[in-house]
Kinemage of the C-alpha trace (Angstrom):
@kinemage 1
@onewidth
@group {chain A} dominant
@subgroup {mainchain}
@vectorlist {calphas} color= white
{ca met a 1} P -0.002 0.056 -0.074
{ca arg a 2} L 1.028 3.595 -0.634
{ca phe a 3} L 0.105 6.757 1.113
{ca asp a 4} L 0.683 10.024 -0.448
{ca ile a 5} L 0.232 13.112 1.935
{ca ile a 6} L -0.403 16.487 0.440
{ca ser a 7} L 0.153 19.290 3.208
{ca ile a 8} L 1.639 22.443 3.523
{ca phe a 9} L 3.483 21.296 6.441
{ca pro a 10} L 5.118 17.879 5.083
{ca glu a 11} L 7.738 17.986 7.834
{ca phe a 12} L 5.084 17.172 10.411
{ca phe a 13} L 5.283 13.551 9.043
{ca arg a 14} L 9.129 13.121 9.132
{ca glu a 15} L 9.393 11.581 12.549
{ca thr a 16} L 5.808 10.492 13.150
{ca val a 17} L 5.986 7.862 10.662
{ca asp a 18} L 9.243 6.388 12.295
{ca tyr a 19} L 7.731 4.725 15.269
{ca gly a 20} L 5.807 1.546 16.439
{ca ile a 21} L 3.824 -0.461 14.078
{ca val a 22} L 3.990 2.066 11.170
{ca arg a 23} L 7.789 2.083 11.112
{ca arg a 24} L 7.880 -2.035 11.196
{ca ala a 25} L 5.384 -2.165 8.324
{ca arg a 26} L 7.534 0.532 6.213
{ca ala a 27} L 10.660 -1.530 7.112
{ca ala a 28} L 8.950 -4.676 5.952
{ca gly a 29} L 7.891 -3.238 2.638
{ca leu a 30} L 4.082 -3.428 3.511
{ca val a 31} L 3.536 0.452 3.025
{ca glu a 32} L 5.134 3.363 1.592
{ca ile a 33} L 4.490 6.790 2.941
{ca thr a 34} L 5.470 10.066 1.365
{ca ala a 35} L 4.562 13.512 2.421
{ca his a 36} L 4.425 16.304 -0.215
{ca asp a 37} L 4.624 20.092 0.046
{ca leu a 38} L 1.491 21.500 -1.550
{ca arg a 39} L 3.617 24.470 -2.657
{ca arg a 40} L 5.390 22.498 -5.161
{ca trp a 41} L 2.381 22.443 -7.392
{ca thr a 42} L 2.030 26.196 -7.263
{ca ser a 43} L 2.835 28.277 -10.421
{ca asp a 44} L 3.386 31.885 -8.892
{ca lys a 45} L 6.786 33.083 -7.384
{ca his a 46} L 5.474 33.388 -3.870
{ca his a 47} L 4.034 29.807 -3.894
{ca val a 48} L 0.457 31.049 -2.695
{ca val a 49} L -1.995 28.051 -1.923
{ca asp a 50} L -4.714 30.006 -0.272
{ca asp a 51} L -7.096 33.054 -1.212
{ca arg a 52} L -10.166 34.841 0.262
{ca pro a 53} L -13.479 33.195 0.066
{ca phe a 54} L -15.972 34.537 -2.571
{ca gly a 55} L -19.106 35.962 -1.057
{ca gly a 56} L -16.926 37.233 1.875
{ca gly a 57} L -16.435 35.673 5.305
{ca asp a 58} L -13.609 34.920 7.743
{ca gly a 59} L -10.417 33.062 7.087
{ca met a 60} L -8.732 31.843 3.821
{ca val a 61} L -9.610 28.981 1.481
{ca leu a 62} L -7.192 26.566 -0.122
{ca lys a 63} L -7.041 27.063 -3.797
{ca pro a 64} L -8.025 24.464 -6.290
{ca glu a 65} L -5.149 24.803 -8.696
{ca pro a 66} L -2.201 23.283 -6.455
{ca leu a 67} L -4.404 20.443 -5.258
{ca phe a 68} L -5.636 19.453 -8.733
{ca ala a 69} L -1.959 19.509 -9.939
{ca gly a 70} L -0.891 17.500 -6.883
{ca val a 71} L -3.524 14.784 -7.209
{ca glu a 72} L -2.944 14.522 -11.114
{ca ala a 73} L 0.710 14.137 -10.605
{ca leu a 74} L 0.360 11.429 -7.857
{ca thr a 75} L -2.195 9.337 -9.483
{ca gly a 76} L -1.789 10.124 -13.214
{ca lys a 77} L -5.521 11.010 -13.585
{ca ala a 78} L -7.117 14.540 -13.437
{ca arg a 79} L -10.543 13.519 -12.400
{ca arg a 80} L -12.144 11.073 -9.815
{ca glu a 81} L -13.994 8.993 -12.325
{ca asp a 82} L -10.510 8.135 -14.049
{ca phe a 83} L -8.833 6.955 -10.935
{ca ala a 84} L -7.859 3.289 -10.671
{ca gln a 85} L -10.443 1.280 -8.642
{ca asp a 86} L -8.101 0.883 -5.883
{ca thr a 87} L -7.004 4.473 -5.756
{ca arg a 88} L -8.713 6.723 -3.103
{ca val a 89} L -8.271 10.366 -2.711
{ca val a 90} L -9.350 11.451 0.870
{ca leu a 91} L -10.162 14.925 1.996
{ca leu a 92} L -9.564 15.494 5.796
{ca ser a 93} L -12.353 17.571 6.660
{ca pro a 94} L -14.667 18.418 9.758
{ca gln a 95} L -17.426 18.147 7.216
{ca gly a 96} L -16.776 14.591 6.364
{ca arg a 97} L -18.223 11.154 7.496
{ca val a 98} L -16.831 10.037 10.635
{ca phe a 99} L -13.811 7.696 10.138
{ca ser a 100} L -14.459 4.384 11.988
{ca gln a 101} L -12.703 1.018 12.432
{ca ala a 102} L -15.199 -0.161 9.703
{ca val a 103} L -13.874 2.663 7.328
{ca ala a 104} L -10.229 1.740 8.064
{ca gln a 105} L -10.879 -1.897 7.227
{ca glu a 106} L -12.681 -1.195 4.096
{ca leu a 107} L -9.510 0.968 3.090
{ca ala a 108} L -6.963 -1.487 4.022
{ca glu a 109} L -8.799 -4.113 2.054
{ca asn a 110} L -9.528 -2.335 -1.169
{ca ser a 111} L -6.889 0.314 -1.626
{ca thr a 112} L -3.352 0.175 -2.939
{ca gln a 113} L -2.842 3.895 -3.098
{ca ile a 114} L -4.397 6.442 -0.691
{ca val a 115} L -3.923 10.327 -1.362
{ca leu a 116} L -4.650 12.191 1.785
{ca leu a 117} L -5.489 15.994 1.187
{ca cys a 118} L -4.915 17.887 4.588
{ca gly a 119} L -7.123 20.845 4.802
{ca arg a 120} L -6.057 24.043 6.590
{ca tyr a 121} L -7.390 27.580 7.228
{ca glu a 122} L -11.222 27.910 6.661
{ca gly a 123} L -11.558 24.993 4.278
{ca val a 124} L -10.696 23.779 0.813
{ca asp a 125} L -12.459 25.059 -2.570
{ca glu a 126} L -15.444 22.809 -3.009
{ca arg a 127} L -14.373 22.008 -6.652
{ca val a 128} L -11.844 19.839 -4.964
{ca ser a 129} L -14.628 17.594 -3.657
{ca asp a 130} L -16.650 17.892 -6.559
{ca ala a 131} L -14.061 16.675 -9.065
{ca leu a 132} L -11.199 14.776 -7.017
{ca val a 133} L -12.257 13.421 -3.718
{ca thr a 134} L -13.473 9.855 -3.393
{ca asp a 135} L -13.936 10.012 0.525
{ca glu a 136} L -14.511 12.859 2.731
{ca leu a 137} L -13.631 12.033 6.152
{ca ser a 138} L -13.568 13.427 9.789
{ca ile a 139} L -11.939 11.884 12.656
{ca gly a 140} L -14.570 13.331 15.077
{ca asp a 141} L -17.118 16.206 15.830
{ca tyr a 142} L -14.459 18.684 16.630
{ca val a 143} L -12.240 20.975 14.786
{ca leu a 144} L -8.483 20.775 14.390
{ca ser a 145} L -5.986 23.389 13.149
{ca gly a 146} L -5.192 21.198 10.012
{ca gly a 147} L -5.649 17.709 8.607
{ca glu a 148} L -2.279 16.601 9.558
{ca thr a 149} L -3.023 14.996 12.781
{ca ala a 150} L -6.202 13.416 11.267
{ca ala a 151} L -4.039 11.996 8.492
{ca met a 152} L -1.617 10.306 10.795
{ca val a 153} L -4.625 8.853 12.920
{ca met a 154} L -5.955 7.241 9.619
{ca ile a 155} L -2.505 6.129 8.457
{ca asp a 156} L -2.097 4.277 11.959
{ca ala a 157} L -5.541 2.759 11.922
{ca val a 158} L -5.347 1.501 8.335
{ca val a 159} L -1.631 0.268 8.403
{ca arg a 160} L -2.174 -1.933 11.489
{ca leu a 161} L -4.941 -3.892 9.519
{ca leu a 162} L -2.606 -4.795 6.728
{ca pro a 163} L -1.663 -8.536 6.630
{ca gly a 164} L 1.695 -8.878 8.401
{ca ala a 165} L 1.764 -5.465 10.274
{ca leu a 166} L 1.030 -6.879 13.675
{ca gly a 167} L 2.953 -9.451 15.421
{ca ser a 168} L -0.207 -11.679 15.387
{ca asp a 169} L -2.686 -12.232 12.453
{ca thr a 170} L -5.574 -12.323 15.184
{ca ser a 171} L -4.397 -9.184 17.040
{ca ala a 172} L -6.449 -6.808 15.053
{ca val a 173} L -9.478 -9.243 15.036
{ca phe a 174} L -10.115 -8.858 18.892
{ca glu a 175} L -9.398 -5.049 19.252
{ca ser a 176} L -12.003 -2.631 20.168
{ca phe a 177} L -14.864 -1.989 17.422
{ca ser a 178} L -13.629 -5.053 15.300
{ca glu a 179} L -16.678 -6.983 16.537
{ca gly a 180} L -18.905 -4.121 17.321
{ca leu a 181} L -17.767 -4.106 21.075
{ca leu a 182} L -14.963 -2.424 23.083
{ca asp a 183} L -11.980 -4.730 23.734
{ca tyr a 184} L -12.048 -6.732 26.846
{ca pro a 185} L -9.990 -5.938 30.024
{ca his a 186} L -6.314 -6.782 30.075
{ca tyr a 187} L -4.123 -7.698 32.868
{ca thr a 188} L -0.481 -8.650 33.420
{ca arg a 189} L 1.807 -9.347 36.409
{ca pro a 190} L 1.702 -9.129 39.253
{ca pro a 191} L -1.339 -11.177 40.073
{ca glu a 192} L -2.154 -8.750 43.022
{ca phe a 193} L -1.294 -4.876 43.097
{ca arg a 194} L -2.364 -2.781 45.954
{ca gly a 195} L -5.088 -5.108 47.101
{ca met a 196} L -6.487 -5.264 43.340
{ca lys a 197} L -6.511 -8.987 42.057
{ca val a 198} L -6.580 -10.329 38.635
{ca pro a 199} L -9.626 -12.125 38.018
{ca asp a 200} L -9.109 -15.826 39.077
{ca val a 201} L -10.595 -17.180 35.835
{ca leu a 202} L -7.702 -15.590 33.817
{ca leu a 203} L -5.282 -17.606 35.906
{ca ser a 204} L -7.412 -20.947 35.719
{ca gly a 205} L -5.772 -22.082 32.356
{ca asn a 206} L -9.273 -22.974 31.277
{ca his a 207} L -9.410 -21.388 27.926
{ca ala a 208} L -13.211 -21.834 27.267
{ca glu a 209} L -13.945 -20.161 30.454
{ca ile a 210} L -11.427 -17.311 29.683
{ca glu a 211} L -13.070 -16.732 26.343
{ca arg a 212} L -16.642 -16.539 27.966
{ca trp a 213} L -15.312 -14.188 30.650
{ca arg a 214} L -13.690 -11.855 27.836
{ca lys a 215} L -16.786 -11.748 25.836
{ca asp a 216} L -19.051 -10.850 29.009
{ca ala a 217} L -16.269 -8.397 30.094
{ca ala a 218} L -16.280 -6.693 26.676
{ca arg a 219} L -20.015 -6.333 26.685
{ca arg a 220} L -20.065 -5.019 30.261
{ca lys a 221} L -17.172 -2.620 29.260
{ca thr a 222} L -19.188 -1.298 25.992
{ca gln a 223} L -22.410 -0.896 28.058
{ca arg a 224} L -20.419 1.348 30.595
{ca asn a 225} L -18.605 3.268 28.209
{ca arg a 226} L -20.123 3.284 24.812
{ca pro a 227} L -23.599 2.150 25.218
{ca asp a 228} L -24.427 3.644 21.703
{ca leu a 229} L -22.467 0.703 20.249
{ca leu a 230} L -25.091 -1.787 21.520
{ca lys a 231} L -28.085 -0.037 19.974
């Protein structure tokens, strides 16, 4: 899989992709991640990427020209309908549908190239969405200064679902949200700490009972913290 990130702050990603599972996946050749400076696709001497909104209003809007040029350079195509079936162009925006584990799974299974457009300022010229974007996604109902943080969240969530990215092929299967529930509680040594004991069933060696306890505990935790998932 290949991620191409278009941002006015490509240096944001220089170190963030060099840790943990994402770093190991890159080293294993499972994923390529490249951050591109949006300004490289400008044509004026000042490398301007934004302008005032038509109709008035606060803030600045990212111009369409450099974004169109960037996507065309990275995909080889100028419009959404001409993209390869496994190419996705994602606009990171608070107006997008909410990113979820299911969306991450779908991207991991059906994409070989994902171009991430990091919004900034007041927003992005709507013609970018109209002609280029395959998915407009948000990581939550709040506003960030730009799409860079959201891009890293999505990269991490998708990369860990690629075959071979995790130490165990079943690790991602039992994580929170993968089966519609939060993950079950986890414990490690010592078996007792400050009067708090690990549940006896986890020390029993009875795998069937442990599996039953974990399913029940996951449901109880979901009911307590995210009852909306049980509706």
